[in-house]
C-alpha positions as CSV (number, residue, x, y, z in Angstrom):
1,M,81.9,162.4,-62.7
2,K,80.5,158.9,-62.6
3,K,82.8,156.0,-62.0
4,H,82.0,152.3,-62.4
5,Y,83.8,150.9,-59.4
6,A,81.2,148.3,-58.3
7,P,82.9,145.2,-59.9
8,L,86.4,146.3,-58.6
9,V,85.0,147.0,-55.1
10,L,83.2,143.7,-55.0
11,F,86.3,141.8,-56.1
12,A,88.4,143.5,-53.5
13,L,85.8,142.8,-50.8
14,F,85.6,139.1,-51.6
15,S,89.1,138.4,-52.8
16,S,90.1,137.1,-49.4
17,F,87.5,134.3,-49.9
18,I,88.9,133.2,-53.3
19,S,91.4,130.3,-53.4
20,T,93.2,128.4,-56.0
21,G,95.3,125.2,-55.7
22,Q,95.2,121.5,-55.7
23,Y,93.5,119.4,-53.1
24,L,93.3,115.7,-52.6
25,I,90.4,113.6,-51.3
26,P,92.0,111.8,-48.3
27,F,92.6,108.1,-48.3
28,T,90.5,107.9,-45.1
29,G,88.8,110.6,-43.1
30,S,87.9,114.0,-44.4
31,N,89.1,117.4,-45.3
32,T,87.6,120.7,-46.5
33,V,88.5,122.9,-49.5
34,P,88.1,126.6,-49.5
35,S,85.8,128.5,-51.8
36,G,87.2,129.7,-55.1
37,T,88.5,127.6,-58.0
38,V,90.5,124.5,-57.0
39,T,91.5,121.2,-58.5
40,L,90.3,118.2,-56.6
41,C,91.8,114.7,-57.2
42,T,91.9,111.4,-55.5
43,H,94.3,110.7,-52.6
44,A,97.3,109.7,-54.8
45,G,97.2,112.9,-56.8
46,C,96.0,114.0,-60.2
47,G,96.5,111.4,-62.9
48,V,98.3,109.0,-60.4
49,T,97.0,105.5,-59.8
50,Y,95.1,105.4,-56.5
51,A,95.4,102.7,-53.8
52,N,93.0,100.0,-52.8
53,N,90.6,100.2,-49.8
54,A,90.3,104.0,-49.8
55,D,87.2,105.6,-48.2
56,G,87.6,109.4,-47.7
57,Y,85.7,112.5,-48.5
58,T,86.2,116.2,-49.1
59,V,83.7,118.8,-48.0
60,I,83.1,121.7,-50.4
61,N,81.6,124.7,-48.6
62,P,79.9,127.3,-50.9
63,G,81.6,130.3,-49.4
64,P,79.9,133.7,-48.7
65,C,77.3,134.8,-51.3
66,A,77.8,131.7,-53.4
67,V,75.3,131.2,-56.2
68,S,76.3,127.5,-56.7
69,T,79.2,125.1,-56.8
70,T,80.1,123.6,-60.2
71,I,82.3,120.5,-60.4
72,I,83.7,119.6,-63.8
73,G,85.5,116.4,-63.8
74,T,86.9,113.3,-65.5
75,Y,87.3,109.9,-63.8
76,A,88.7,106.5,-64.4
77,T,87.8,103.8,-61.8
78,E,87.1,100.1,-61.6
79,S,83.6,100.0,-63.0
80,C,82.1,97.6,-60.6
81,C,83.6,98.5,-57.3
82,D,85.3,101.9,-57.1
83,D,83.0,104.9,-56.8
84,I,82.9,108.7,-56.6
85,F,79.8,109.9,-54.7
86,I,78.5,113.4,-54.2
87,Y,76.4,114.0,-51.1
88,N,74.4,116.9,-49.8
89,G,75.9,118.4,-46.7
90,V,78.9,117.6,-44.6
91,G,79.8,113.9,-44.6
92,T,78.2,110.9,-46.1
93,G,74.9,110.9,-44.2
94,G,73.1,113.4,-46.5
95,T,71.2,112.6,-49.6
96,Q,73.3,111.1,-52.4
97,L,73.2,113.5,-55.3
98,A,75.5,111.7,-57.8
99,N,77.5,108.5,-58.3
100,Y,80.3,108.1,-60.9
101,F,82.3,104.9,-61.8
102,G,84.0,103.4,-64.8
103,T,85.5,106.0,-67.2
104,G,83.9,109.2,-68.2
105,S,83.4,112.9,-67.6
106,F,80.7,115.0,-65.8
107,T,79.5,118.4,-64.8
108,F,77.7,118.7,-61.5
109,V,76.0,122.0,-60.4
110,S,74.7,122.4,-56.9
111,Q,71.8,124.3,-55.5
112,P,72.6,127.9,-54.3
113,N,74.6,127.9,-51.0
114,Q,74.6,124.1,-50.9
115,T,77.4,122.3,-49.0
116,L,78.7,119.2,-50.8
117,S,80.8,116.2,-49.8
118,V,82.7,114.3,-52.5
119,R,83.6,110.7,-51.4
120,F,86.0,108.3,-53.0
121,D,85.5,104.7,-52.1
122,T,87.5,101.7,-53.5
123,D,87.6,98.0,-52.9
124,G,90.7,95.7,-52.7
125,S,91.5,94.9,-56.3
126,V,91.7,96.8,-59.6
127,T,92.9,100.5,-59.5
128,N,93.1,103.3,-62.0
129,T,93.7,107.1,-61.9
130,G,90.5,108.1,-60.1
131,L,89.1,111.6,-60.2
132,Q,90.4,114.9,-61.5
133,A,88.0,117.8,-61.2
134,T,87.8,121.6,-61.2
135,V,85.6,122.9,-58.4
136,I,84.3,126.4,-58.9
137,T,82.6,128.0,-55.9
138,G,82.5,131.3,-54.0
139,P,81.1,134.7,-54.2
140,D,78.9,135.9,-57.0
141,L,80.7,139.1,-58.1
142,T,77.5,140.6,-59.6
143,V,74.8,142.2,-57.6
144,N,71.4,141.4,-59.2
145,N,73.2,141.3,-62.5
146,S,73.6,145.0,-62.4
147,V,76.5,147.5,-62.5
148,Y,76.0,150.3,-60.0
149,D,77.2,153.9,-60.7
150,Y,79.0,155.7,-57.9
151,T,79.6,159.5,-58.0
152,I,82.9,160.5,-56.4
């Protein structure tokens, strides 16, 4: 008798790596979000007006077997002086991959197994609600896009 357990086995194997929840880019300094599907917002919270003079970042690690990280977000910032940056690697020393300011929405897709840092930097005047994004990263639950048969 053939059973199709591969997707269930893979899900059970990687379920400890999958997270959900809401994370905030810190006002200063840095933090890290786990792999999985999480909500990422600026330091004040999702939909809440952020403070002046912020400069913090959040590191997004791809997790085991990650194909890519997708960030789907909306933002509302002061268009001249408050920015959301995405960098390659841990911290702000890597290559800048994206920059968002003003009001809008975006979808950003990383390279496979790429660590990202999302930075929020503000000046000392006008504020708004900042960033609200869904970050999707973690294991790819398919194996070469195939379903394997196991005889038990």
